[in-house]
C-alpha positions as CSV (number, residue, x, y, z in Angstrom):
1,M,-3.1,-11.5,-9.5
2,S,0.3,-12.4,-7.9
3,E,1.3,-14.0,-4.7
4,L,3.8,-12.2,-2.4
5,V,6.2,-14.1,-0.3
6,F,8.5,-12.7,2.4
7,D,10.9,-15.1,4.1
8,K,13.2,-14.0,6.9
9,L,13.4,-10.5,5.5
10,N,15.9,-8.1,7.2
11,V,16.1,-4.5,6.3
12,W,18.6,-2.1,7.8
13,F,20.0,1.4,7.5
14,G,23.6,2.5,8.0
15,D,26.7,0.4,8.7
16,D,28.7,-0.8,11.7
17,W,28.0,1.4,14.8
18,D,25.5,3.5,12.9
19,R,23.4,0.5,11.7
20,V,19.7,0.5,12.6
21,D,17.8,-2.7,12.0
22,A,14.4,-1.6,10.8
23,V,12.9,-5.0,9.9
24,K,14.0,-8.3,11.5
25,E,13.3,-11.8,10.2
26,A,9.9,-10.9,8.8
27,S,8.1,-13.8,7.2
28,F,4.6,-13.9,5.8
29,T,2.7,-14.7,2.6
30,V,0.0,-12.8,0.7
31,P,-2.0,-15.2,-1.4
32,S,-2.8,-14.2,-5.0
33,G,-5.9,-12.0,-5.0
34,A,-5.8,-11.4,-1.2
35,S,-5.7,-8.2,0.8
36,F,-3.1,-8.4,3.6
37,G,-2.5,-5.7,6.2
38,L,0.6,-4.6,8.1
39,V,-0.2,-2.8,11.4
40,G,1.8,-1.4,14.3
41,E,2.9,1.9,15.8
42,S,5.0,4.4,13.9
43,G,8.6,3.2,13.4
44,S,7.6,-0.5,13.6
45,G,8.9,-1.2,10.1
46,K,5.6,-1.5,8.2
47,S,6.4,1.0,5.4
48,T,10.0,-0.2,5.2
49,I,8.8,-3.6,4.0
50,L,6.9,-2.0,1.1
51,R,9.9,0.2,0.2
52,A,12.3,-2.8,0.3
53,L,9.9,-4.7,-2.0
54,V,10.0,-1.9,-4.7
55,G,13.7,-1.4,-4.4
56,L,13.7,1.9,-2.6
57,V,15.8,0.4,0.3
58,P,18.9,-1.5,-1.1
59,T,20.2,-2.8,2.2
60,W,18.2,-6.0,2.9
61,S,18.6,-9.8,3.2
62,G,16.3,-12.7,3.1
63,V,13.8,-13.7,0.4
64,M,11.1,-11.7,-1.4
65,K,9.1,-13.3,-4.2
66,V,6.4,-11.9,-6.5
67,D,4.4,-14.5,-8.4
68,G,7.0,-17.1,-7.7
69,E,9.9,-15.0,-9.0
70,T,12.7,-14.4,-6.4
71,L,13.8,-10.7,-6.4
72,G,17.4,-9.7,-6.5
73,K,19.0,-6.4,-5.7
74,K,17.9,-5.0,-9.1
75,R,14.3,-5.2,-10.2
76,P,13.5,-6.3,-13.8
77,R,11.6,-3.9,-16.0
78,A,8.5,-6.2,-15.9
79,F,8.4,-5.9,-12.1
80,F,7.5,-2.2,-12.3
81,R,4.5,-3.0,-14.4
82,D,3.4,-5.8,-12.1
83,V,3.9,-4.0,-8.8
84,Q,2.7,-0.5,-8.2
85,M,2.5,1.7,-5.0
86,V,0.1,4.3,-3.7
87,F,1.7,6.6,-1.2
88,Q,0.3,8.3,1.9
89,D,0.3,12.0,0.8
90,P,-1.4,12.4,-2.6
91,Y,-0.3,16.1,-2.9
92,A,3.4,15.2,-2.3
93,S,3.3,12.3,-4.7
94,L,1.9,14.3,-7.6
95,H,4.0,16.9,-9.5
96,P,2.4,20.3,-8.7
97,R,3.1,21.6,-12.3
98,H,1.8,18.5,-14.1
99,S,-1.8,18.2,-15.0
100,V,-3.7,15.0,-14.5
101,D,-3.3,14.3,-18.2
102,Q,0.5,14.7,-18.0
103,V,0.7,12.5,-14.9
104,L,-1.2,9.6,-16.6
105,S,0.1,10.0,-20.1
106,E,3.7,10.0,-19.0
107,T,3.1,6.8,-17.0
108,L,1.4,5.1,-19.9
109,K,4.1,6.1,-22.4
110,L,6.8,5.0,-20.0
111,H,5.3,1.5,-20.0
112,G,4.9,1.3,-23.7
113,F,1.2,1.9,-24.2
114,K,0.1,3.4,-27.5
115,D,-3.6,4.2,-27.1
116,V,-3.0,6.8,-24.5
117,D,-6.1,9.0,-24.9
118,D,-8.5,6.1,-24.6
119,R,-6.7,4.7,-21.6
120,I,-6.7,8.0,-19.8
121,G,-10.4,8.3,-20.1
122,K,-10.9,4.7,-18.8
123,L,-8.5,5.2,-15.9
124,L,-10.4,8.4,-14.8
125,A,-13.7,6.5,-15.1
126,D,-12.3,3.6,-13.1
127,V,-11.4,5.9,-10.1
128,G,-14.7,7.8,-10.3
129,L,-13.4,11.0,-12.0
130,G,-15.1,12.5,-15.0
131,P,-13.4,13.8,-18.2
132,E,-13.5,17.4,-16.8
133,F,-10.7,16.4,-14.4
134,R,-8.2,15.5,-17.1
135,F,-6.6,18.9,-17.5
136,R,-6.7,20.0,-13.9
137,Y,-3.6,20.5,-11.7
138,P,-3.2,19.0,-8.2
139,H,-3.9,22.4,-6.5
140,Q,-7.3,22.4,-8.3
141,L,-8.3,19.1,-6.7
142,S,-9.5,18.1,-3.3
143,G,-7.4,15.6,-1.2
144,G,-9.7,12.7,-2.1
145,Q,-9.6,13.6,-5.8
146,R,-5.8,13.8,-5.7
147,Q,-5.6,10.4,-4.2
148,R,-7.9,9.0,-6.9
149,V,-5.5,10.4,-9.5
150,A,-2.6,8.7,-7.6
151,V,-4.6,5.4,-7.7
152,A,-5.3,5.9,-11.4
153,R,-1.5,6.4,-12.0
154,A,-0.8,3.2,-10.1
155,L,-3.4,1.3,-12.2
156,A,-2.0,2.7,-15.5
157,P,0.6,-0.1,-16.1
158,E,-2.1,-2.8,-15.4
159,P,-0.4,-4.2,-12.3
160,S,-1.4,-7.3,-10.4
161,V,-0.2,-6.0,-7.1
162,L,-0.9,-2.7,-5.3
163,L,1.1,-1.6,-2.3
164,L,-1.0,0.8,-0.2
165,D,1.0,2.9,2.2
166,E,-1.5,4.6,4.6
167,P,-3.6,5.5,1.5
168,T,-6.3,7.4,3.4
169,S,-4.5,8.8,6.5
170,A,-3.9,12.2,4.9
171,L,-7.5,12.6,3.9
172,D,-10.5,14.1,5.7
173,V,-12.5,11.5,7.6
174,S,-15.5,12.3,5.3
175,V,-13.7,11.1,2.2
176,Q,-11.7,8.2,3.7
177,A,-14.5,5.8,3.3
178,E,-15.1,6.8,-0.3
179,V,-11.5,6.0,-1.2
180,L,-11.4,2.8,0.7
181,N,-14.6,1.6,-1.0
182,L,-13.1,2.5,-4.3
183,L,-10.0,0.5,-3.5
184,A,-12.2,-2.5,-2.5
185,D,-14.1,-2.3,-5.7
186,L,-11.0,-2.0,-7.8
187,R,-9.5,-5.1,-6.2
188,E,-12.5,-7.2,-7.0
189,N,-13.1,-5.8,-10.5
190,Q,-9.4,-5.9,-11.6
191,H,-8.3,-9.0,-9.7
192,L,-5.6,-7.3,-7.7
193,T,-3.5,-8.4,-4.7
194,Y,-3.2,-5.8,-2.0
195,L,-0.5,-5.3,0.7
196,M,-1.6,-2.5,2.9
197,V,0.1,-0.5,5.6
198,S,-2.0,1.3,8.2
199,H,-2.0,2.3,11.8
200,N,-5.8,2.4,11.7
201,L,-7.1,-1.0,12.7
202,A,-10.6,-0.1,11.5
203,V,-9.3,0.5,8.0
204,V,-7.4,-2.8,8.0
205,A,-10.5,-4.7,9.3
206,H,-12.5,-3.2,6.4
207,M,-10.0,-3.9,3.7
208,C,-8.0,-7.0,4.6
209,E,-8.6,-10.7,5.4
210,R,-5.3,-11.2,7.4
211,V,-3.0,-8.9,9.3
212,A,0.6,-9.0,10.5
213,V,1.2,-7.0,13.7
214,M,4.7,-5.4,13.9
215,Q,6.6,-4.1,16.9
216,N,10.1,-2.8,16.8
217,G,10.8,-4.3,13.4
218,E,9.5,-7.8,14.2
219,I,6.2,-9.5,13.3
220,V,4.8,-10.6,16.6
221,E,1.6,-12.1,15.3
222,V,-0.3,-12.9,12.1
223,M,-4.0,-13.2,12.6
224,G,-7.3,-13.2,10.7
225,V,-9.4,-10.1,10.7
226,E,-12.2,-12.1,12.4
227,E,-9.9,-12.9,15.3
228,M,-9.1,-9.2,15.5
229,R,-12.7,-8.2,15.5
230,S,-13.4,-10.7,18.3
231,M,-10.6,-9.2,20.4
232,S,-8.9,-12.6,20.7
233,P,-5.2,-12.0,19.9
234,A,-2.4,-14.3,21.1
235,H,0.2,-11.6,21.8
236,D,0.0,-8.9,24.5
237,Y,1.2,-6.2,22.1
238,T,-1.7,-7.0,19.7
239,K,-4.1,-6.8,22.7
240,H,-2.7,-3.4,23.6
241,L,-3.2,-2.1,20.0
242,L,-6.8,-3.4,19.9
243,E,-7.6,-1.9,23.2
244,A,-6.1,1.4,22.2
245,S,-8.1,1.4,19.0
246,M,-11.3,1.3,21.0
247,G,-10.7,4.8,22.2
248,Y,-10.9,6.4,25.6
249,K,-12.4,4.5,28.5
250,P,-13.3,6.4,31.6
251,A,-12.1,5.0,34.9
252,E,-14.7,3.0,36.8
């Protein structure tokens, strides 16, 4: 398990007149072993924070720490074993011409593991897939099965942190709960720290203990999930999000 610290994080795209500030002065801490959610409307900067952490966005300032180590512009090799990411669309994130075996074996070999066969079998079992899935291709899998493979790939280097970028939003409602329950079990069994992005407040309430609410690149409120469930936010925007999540209300 590893603690994540963000202190006055700024992330931007472009320069001078073309500059867009995607994240502004974001500060929060994810304790070791915790599950922390980032919520807000599309374009609020949620996923940008995850991408900045893993080095996919080079233009940032402020402080980001993993397990007490301050990150620079380049990530050390050990970082990519310790921090892994699960993306929103499992079909887009898996190579269409690579079998499940190739996806997992390449990841394991890249990180220096030798007992590849045994590890692949264990990874598939950990995500609820039997050995019959090992040599299938993405087009032979359902959306939920593809996302399970993506989770297995993220677990392959034995990370302590998983970044979850809308991990169930591309899935049918009928399988979303299965994947979320899998993620919850994996966190407990493998002692993982989660940082999760979602626009679905019900998903965050199920998975996380604390939530940061983002609007226009800024964190407007950090609150416990119990406060969210009790509909007692401090910020008007959070109240708006919570009311919107309750669905349509007919006029009285």
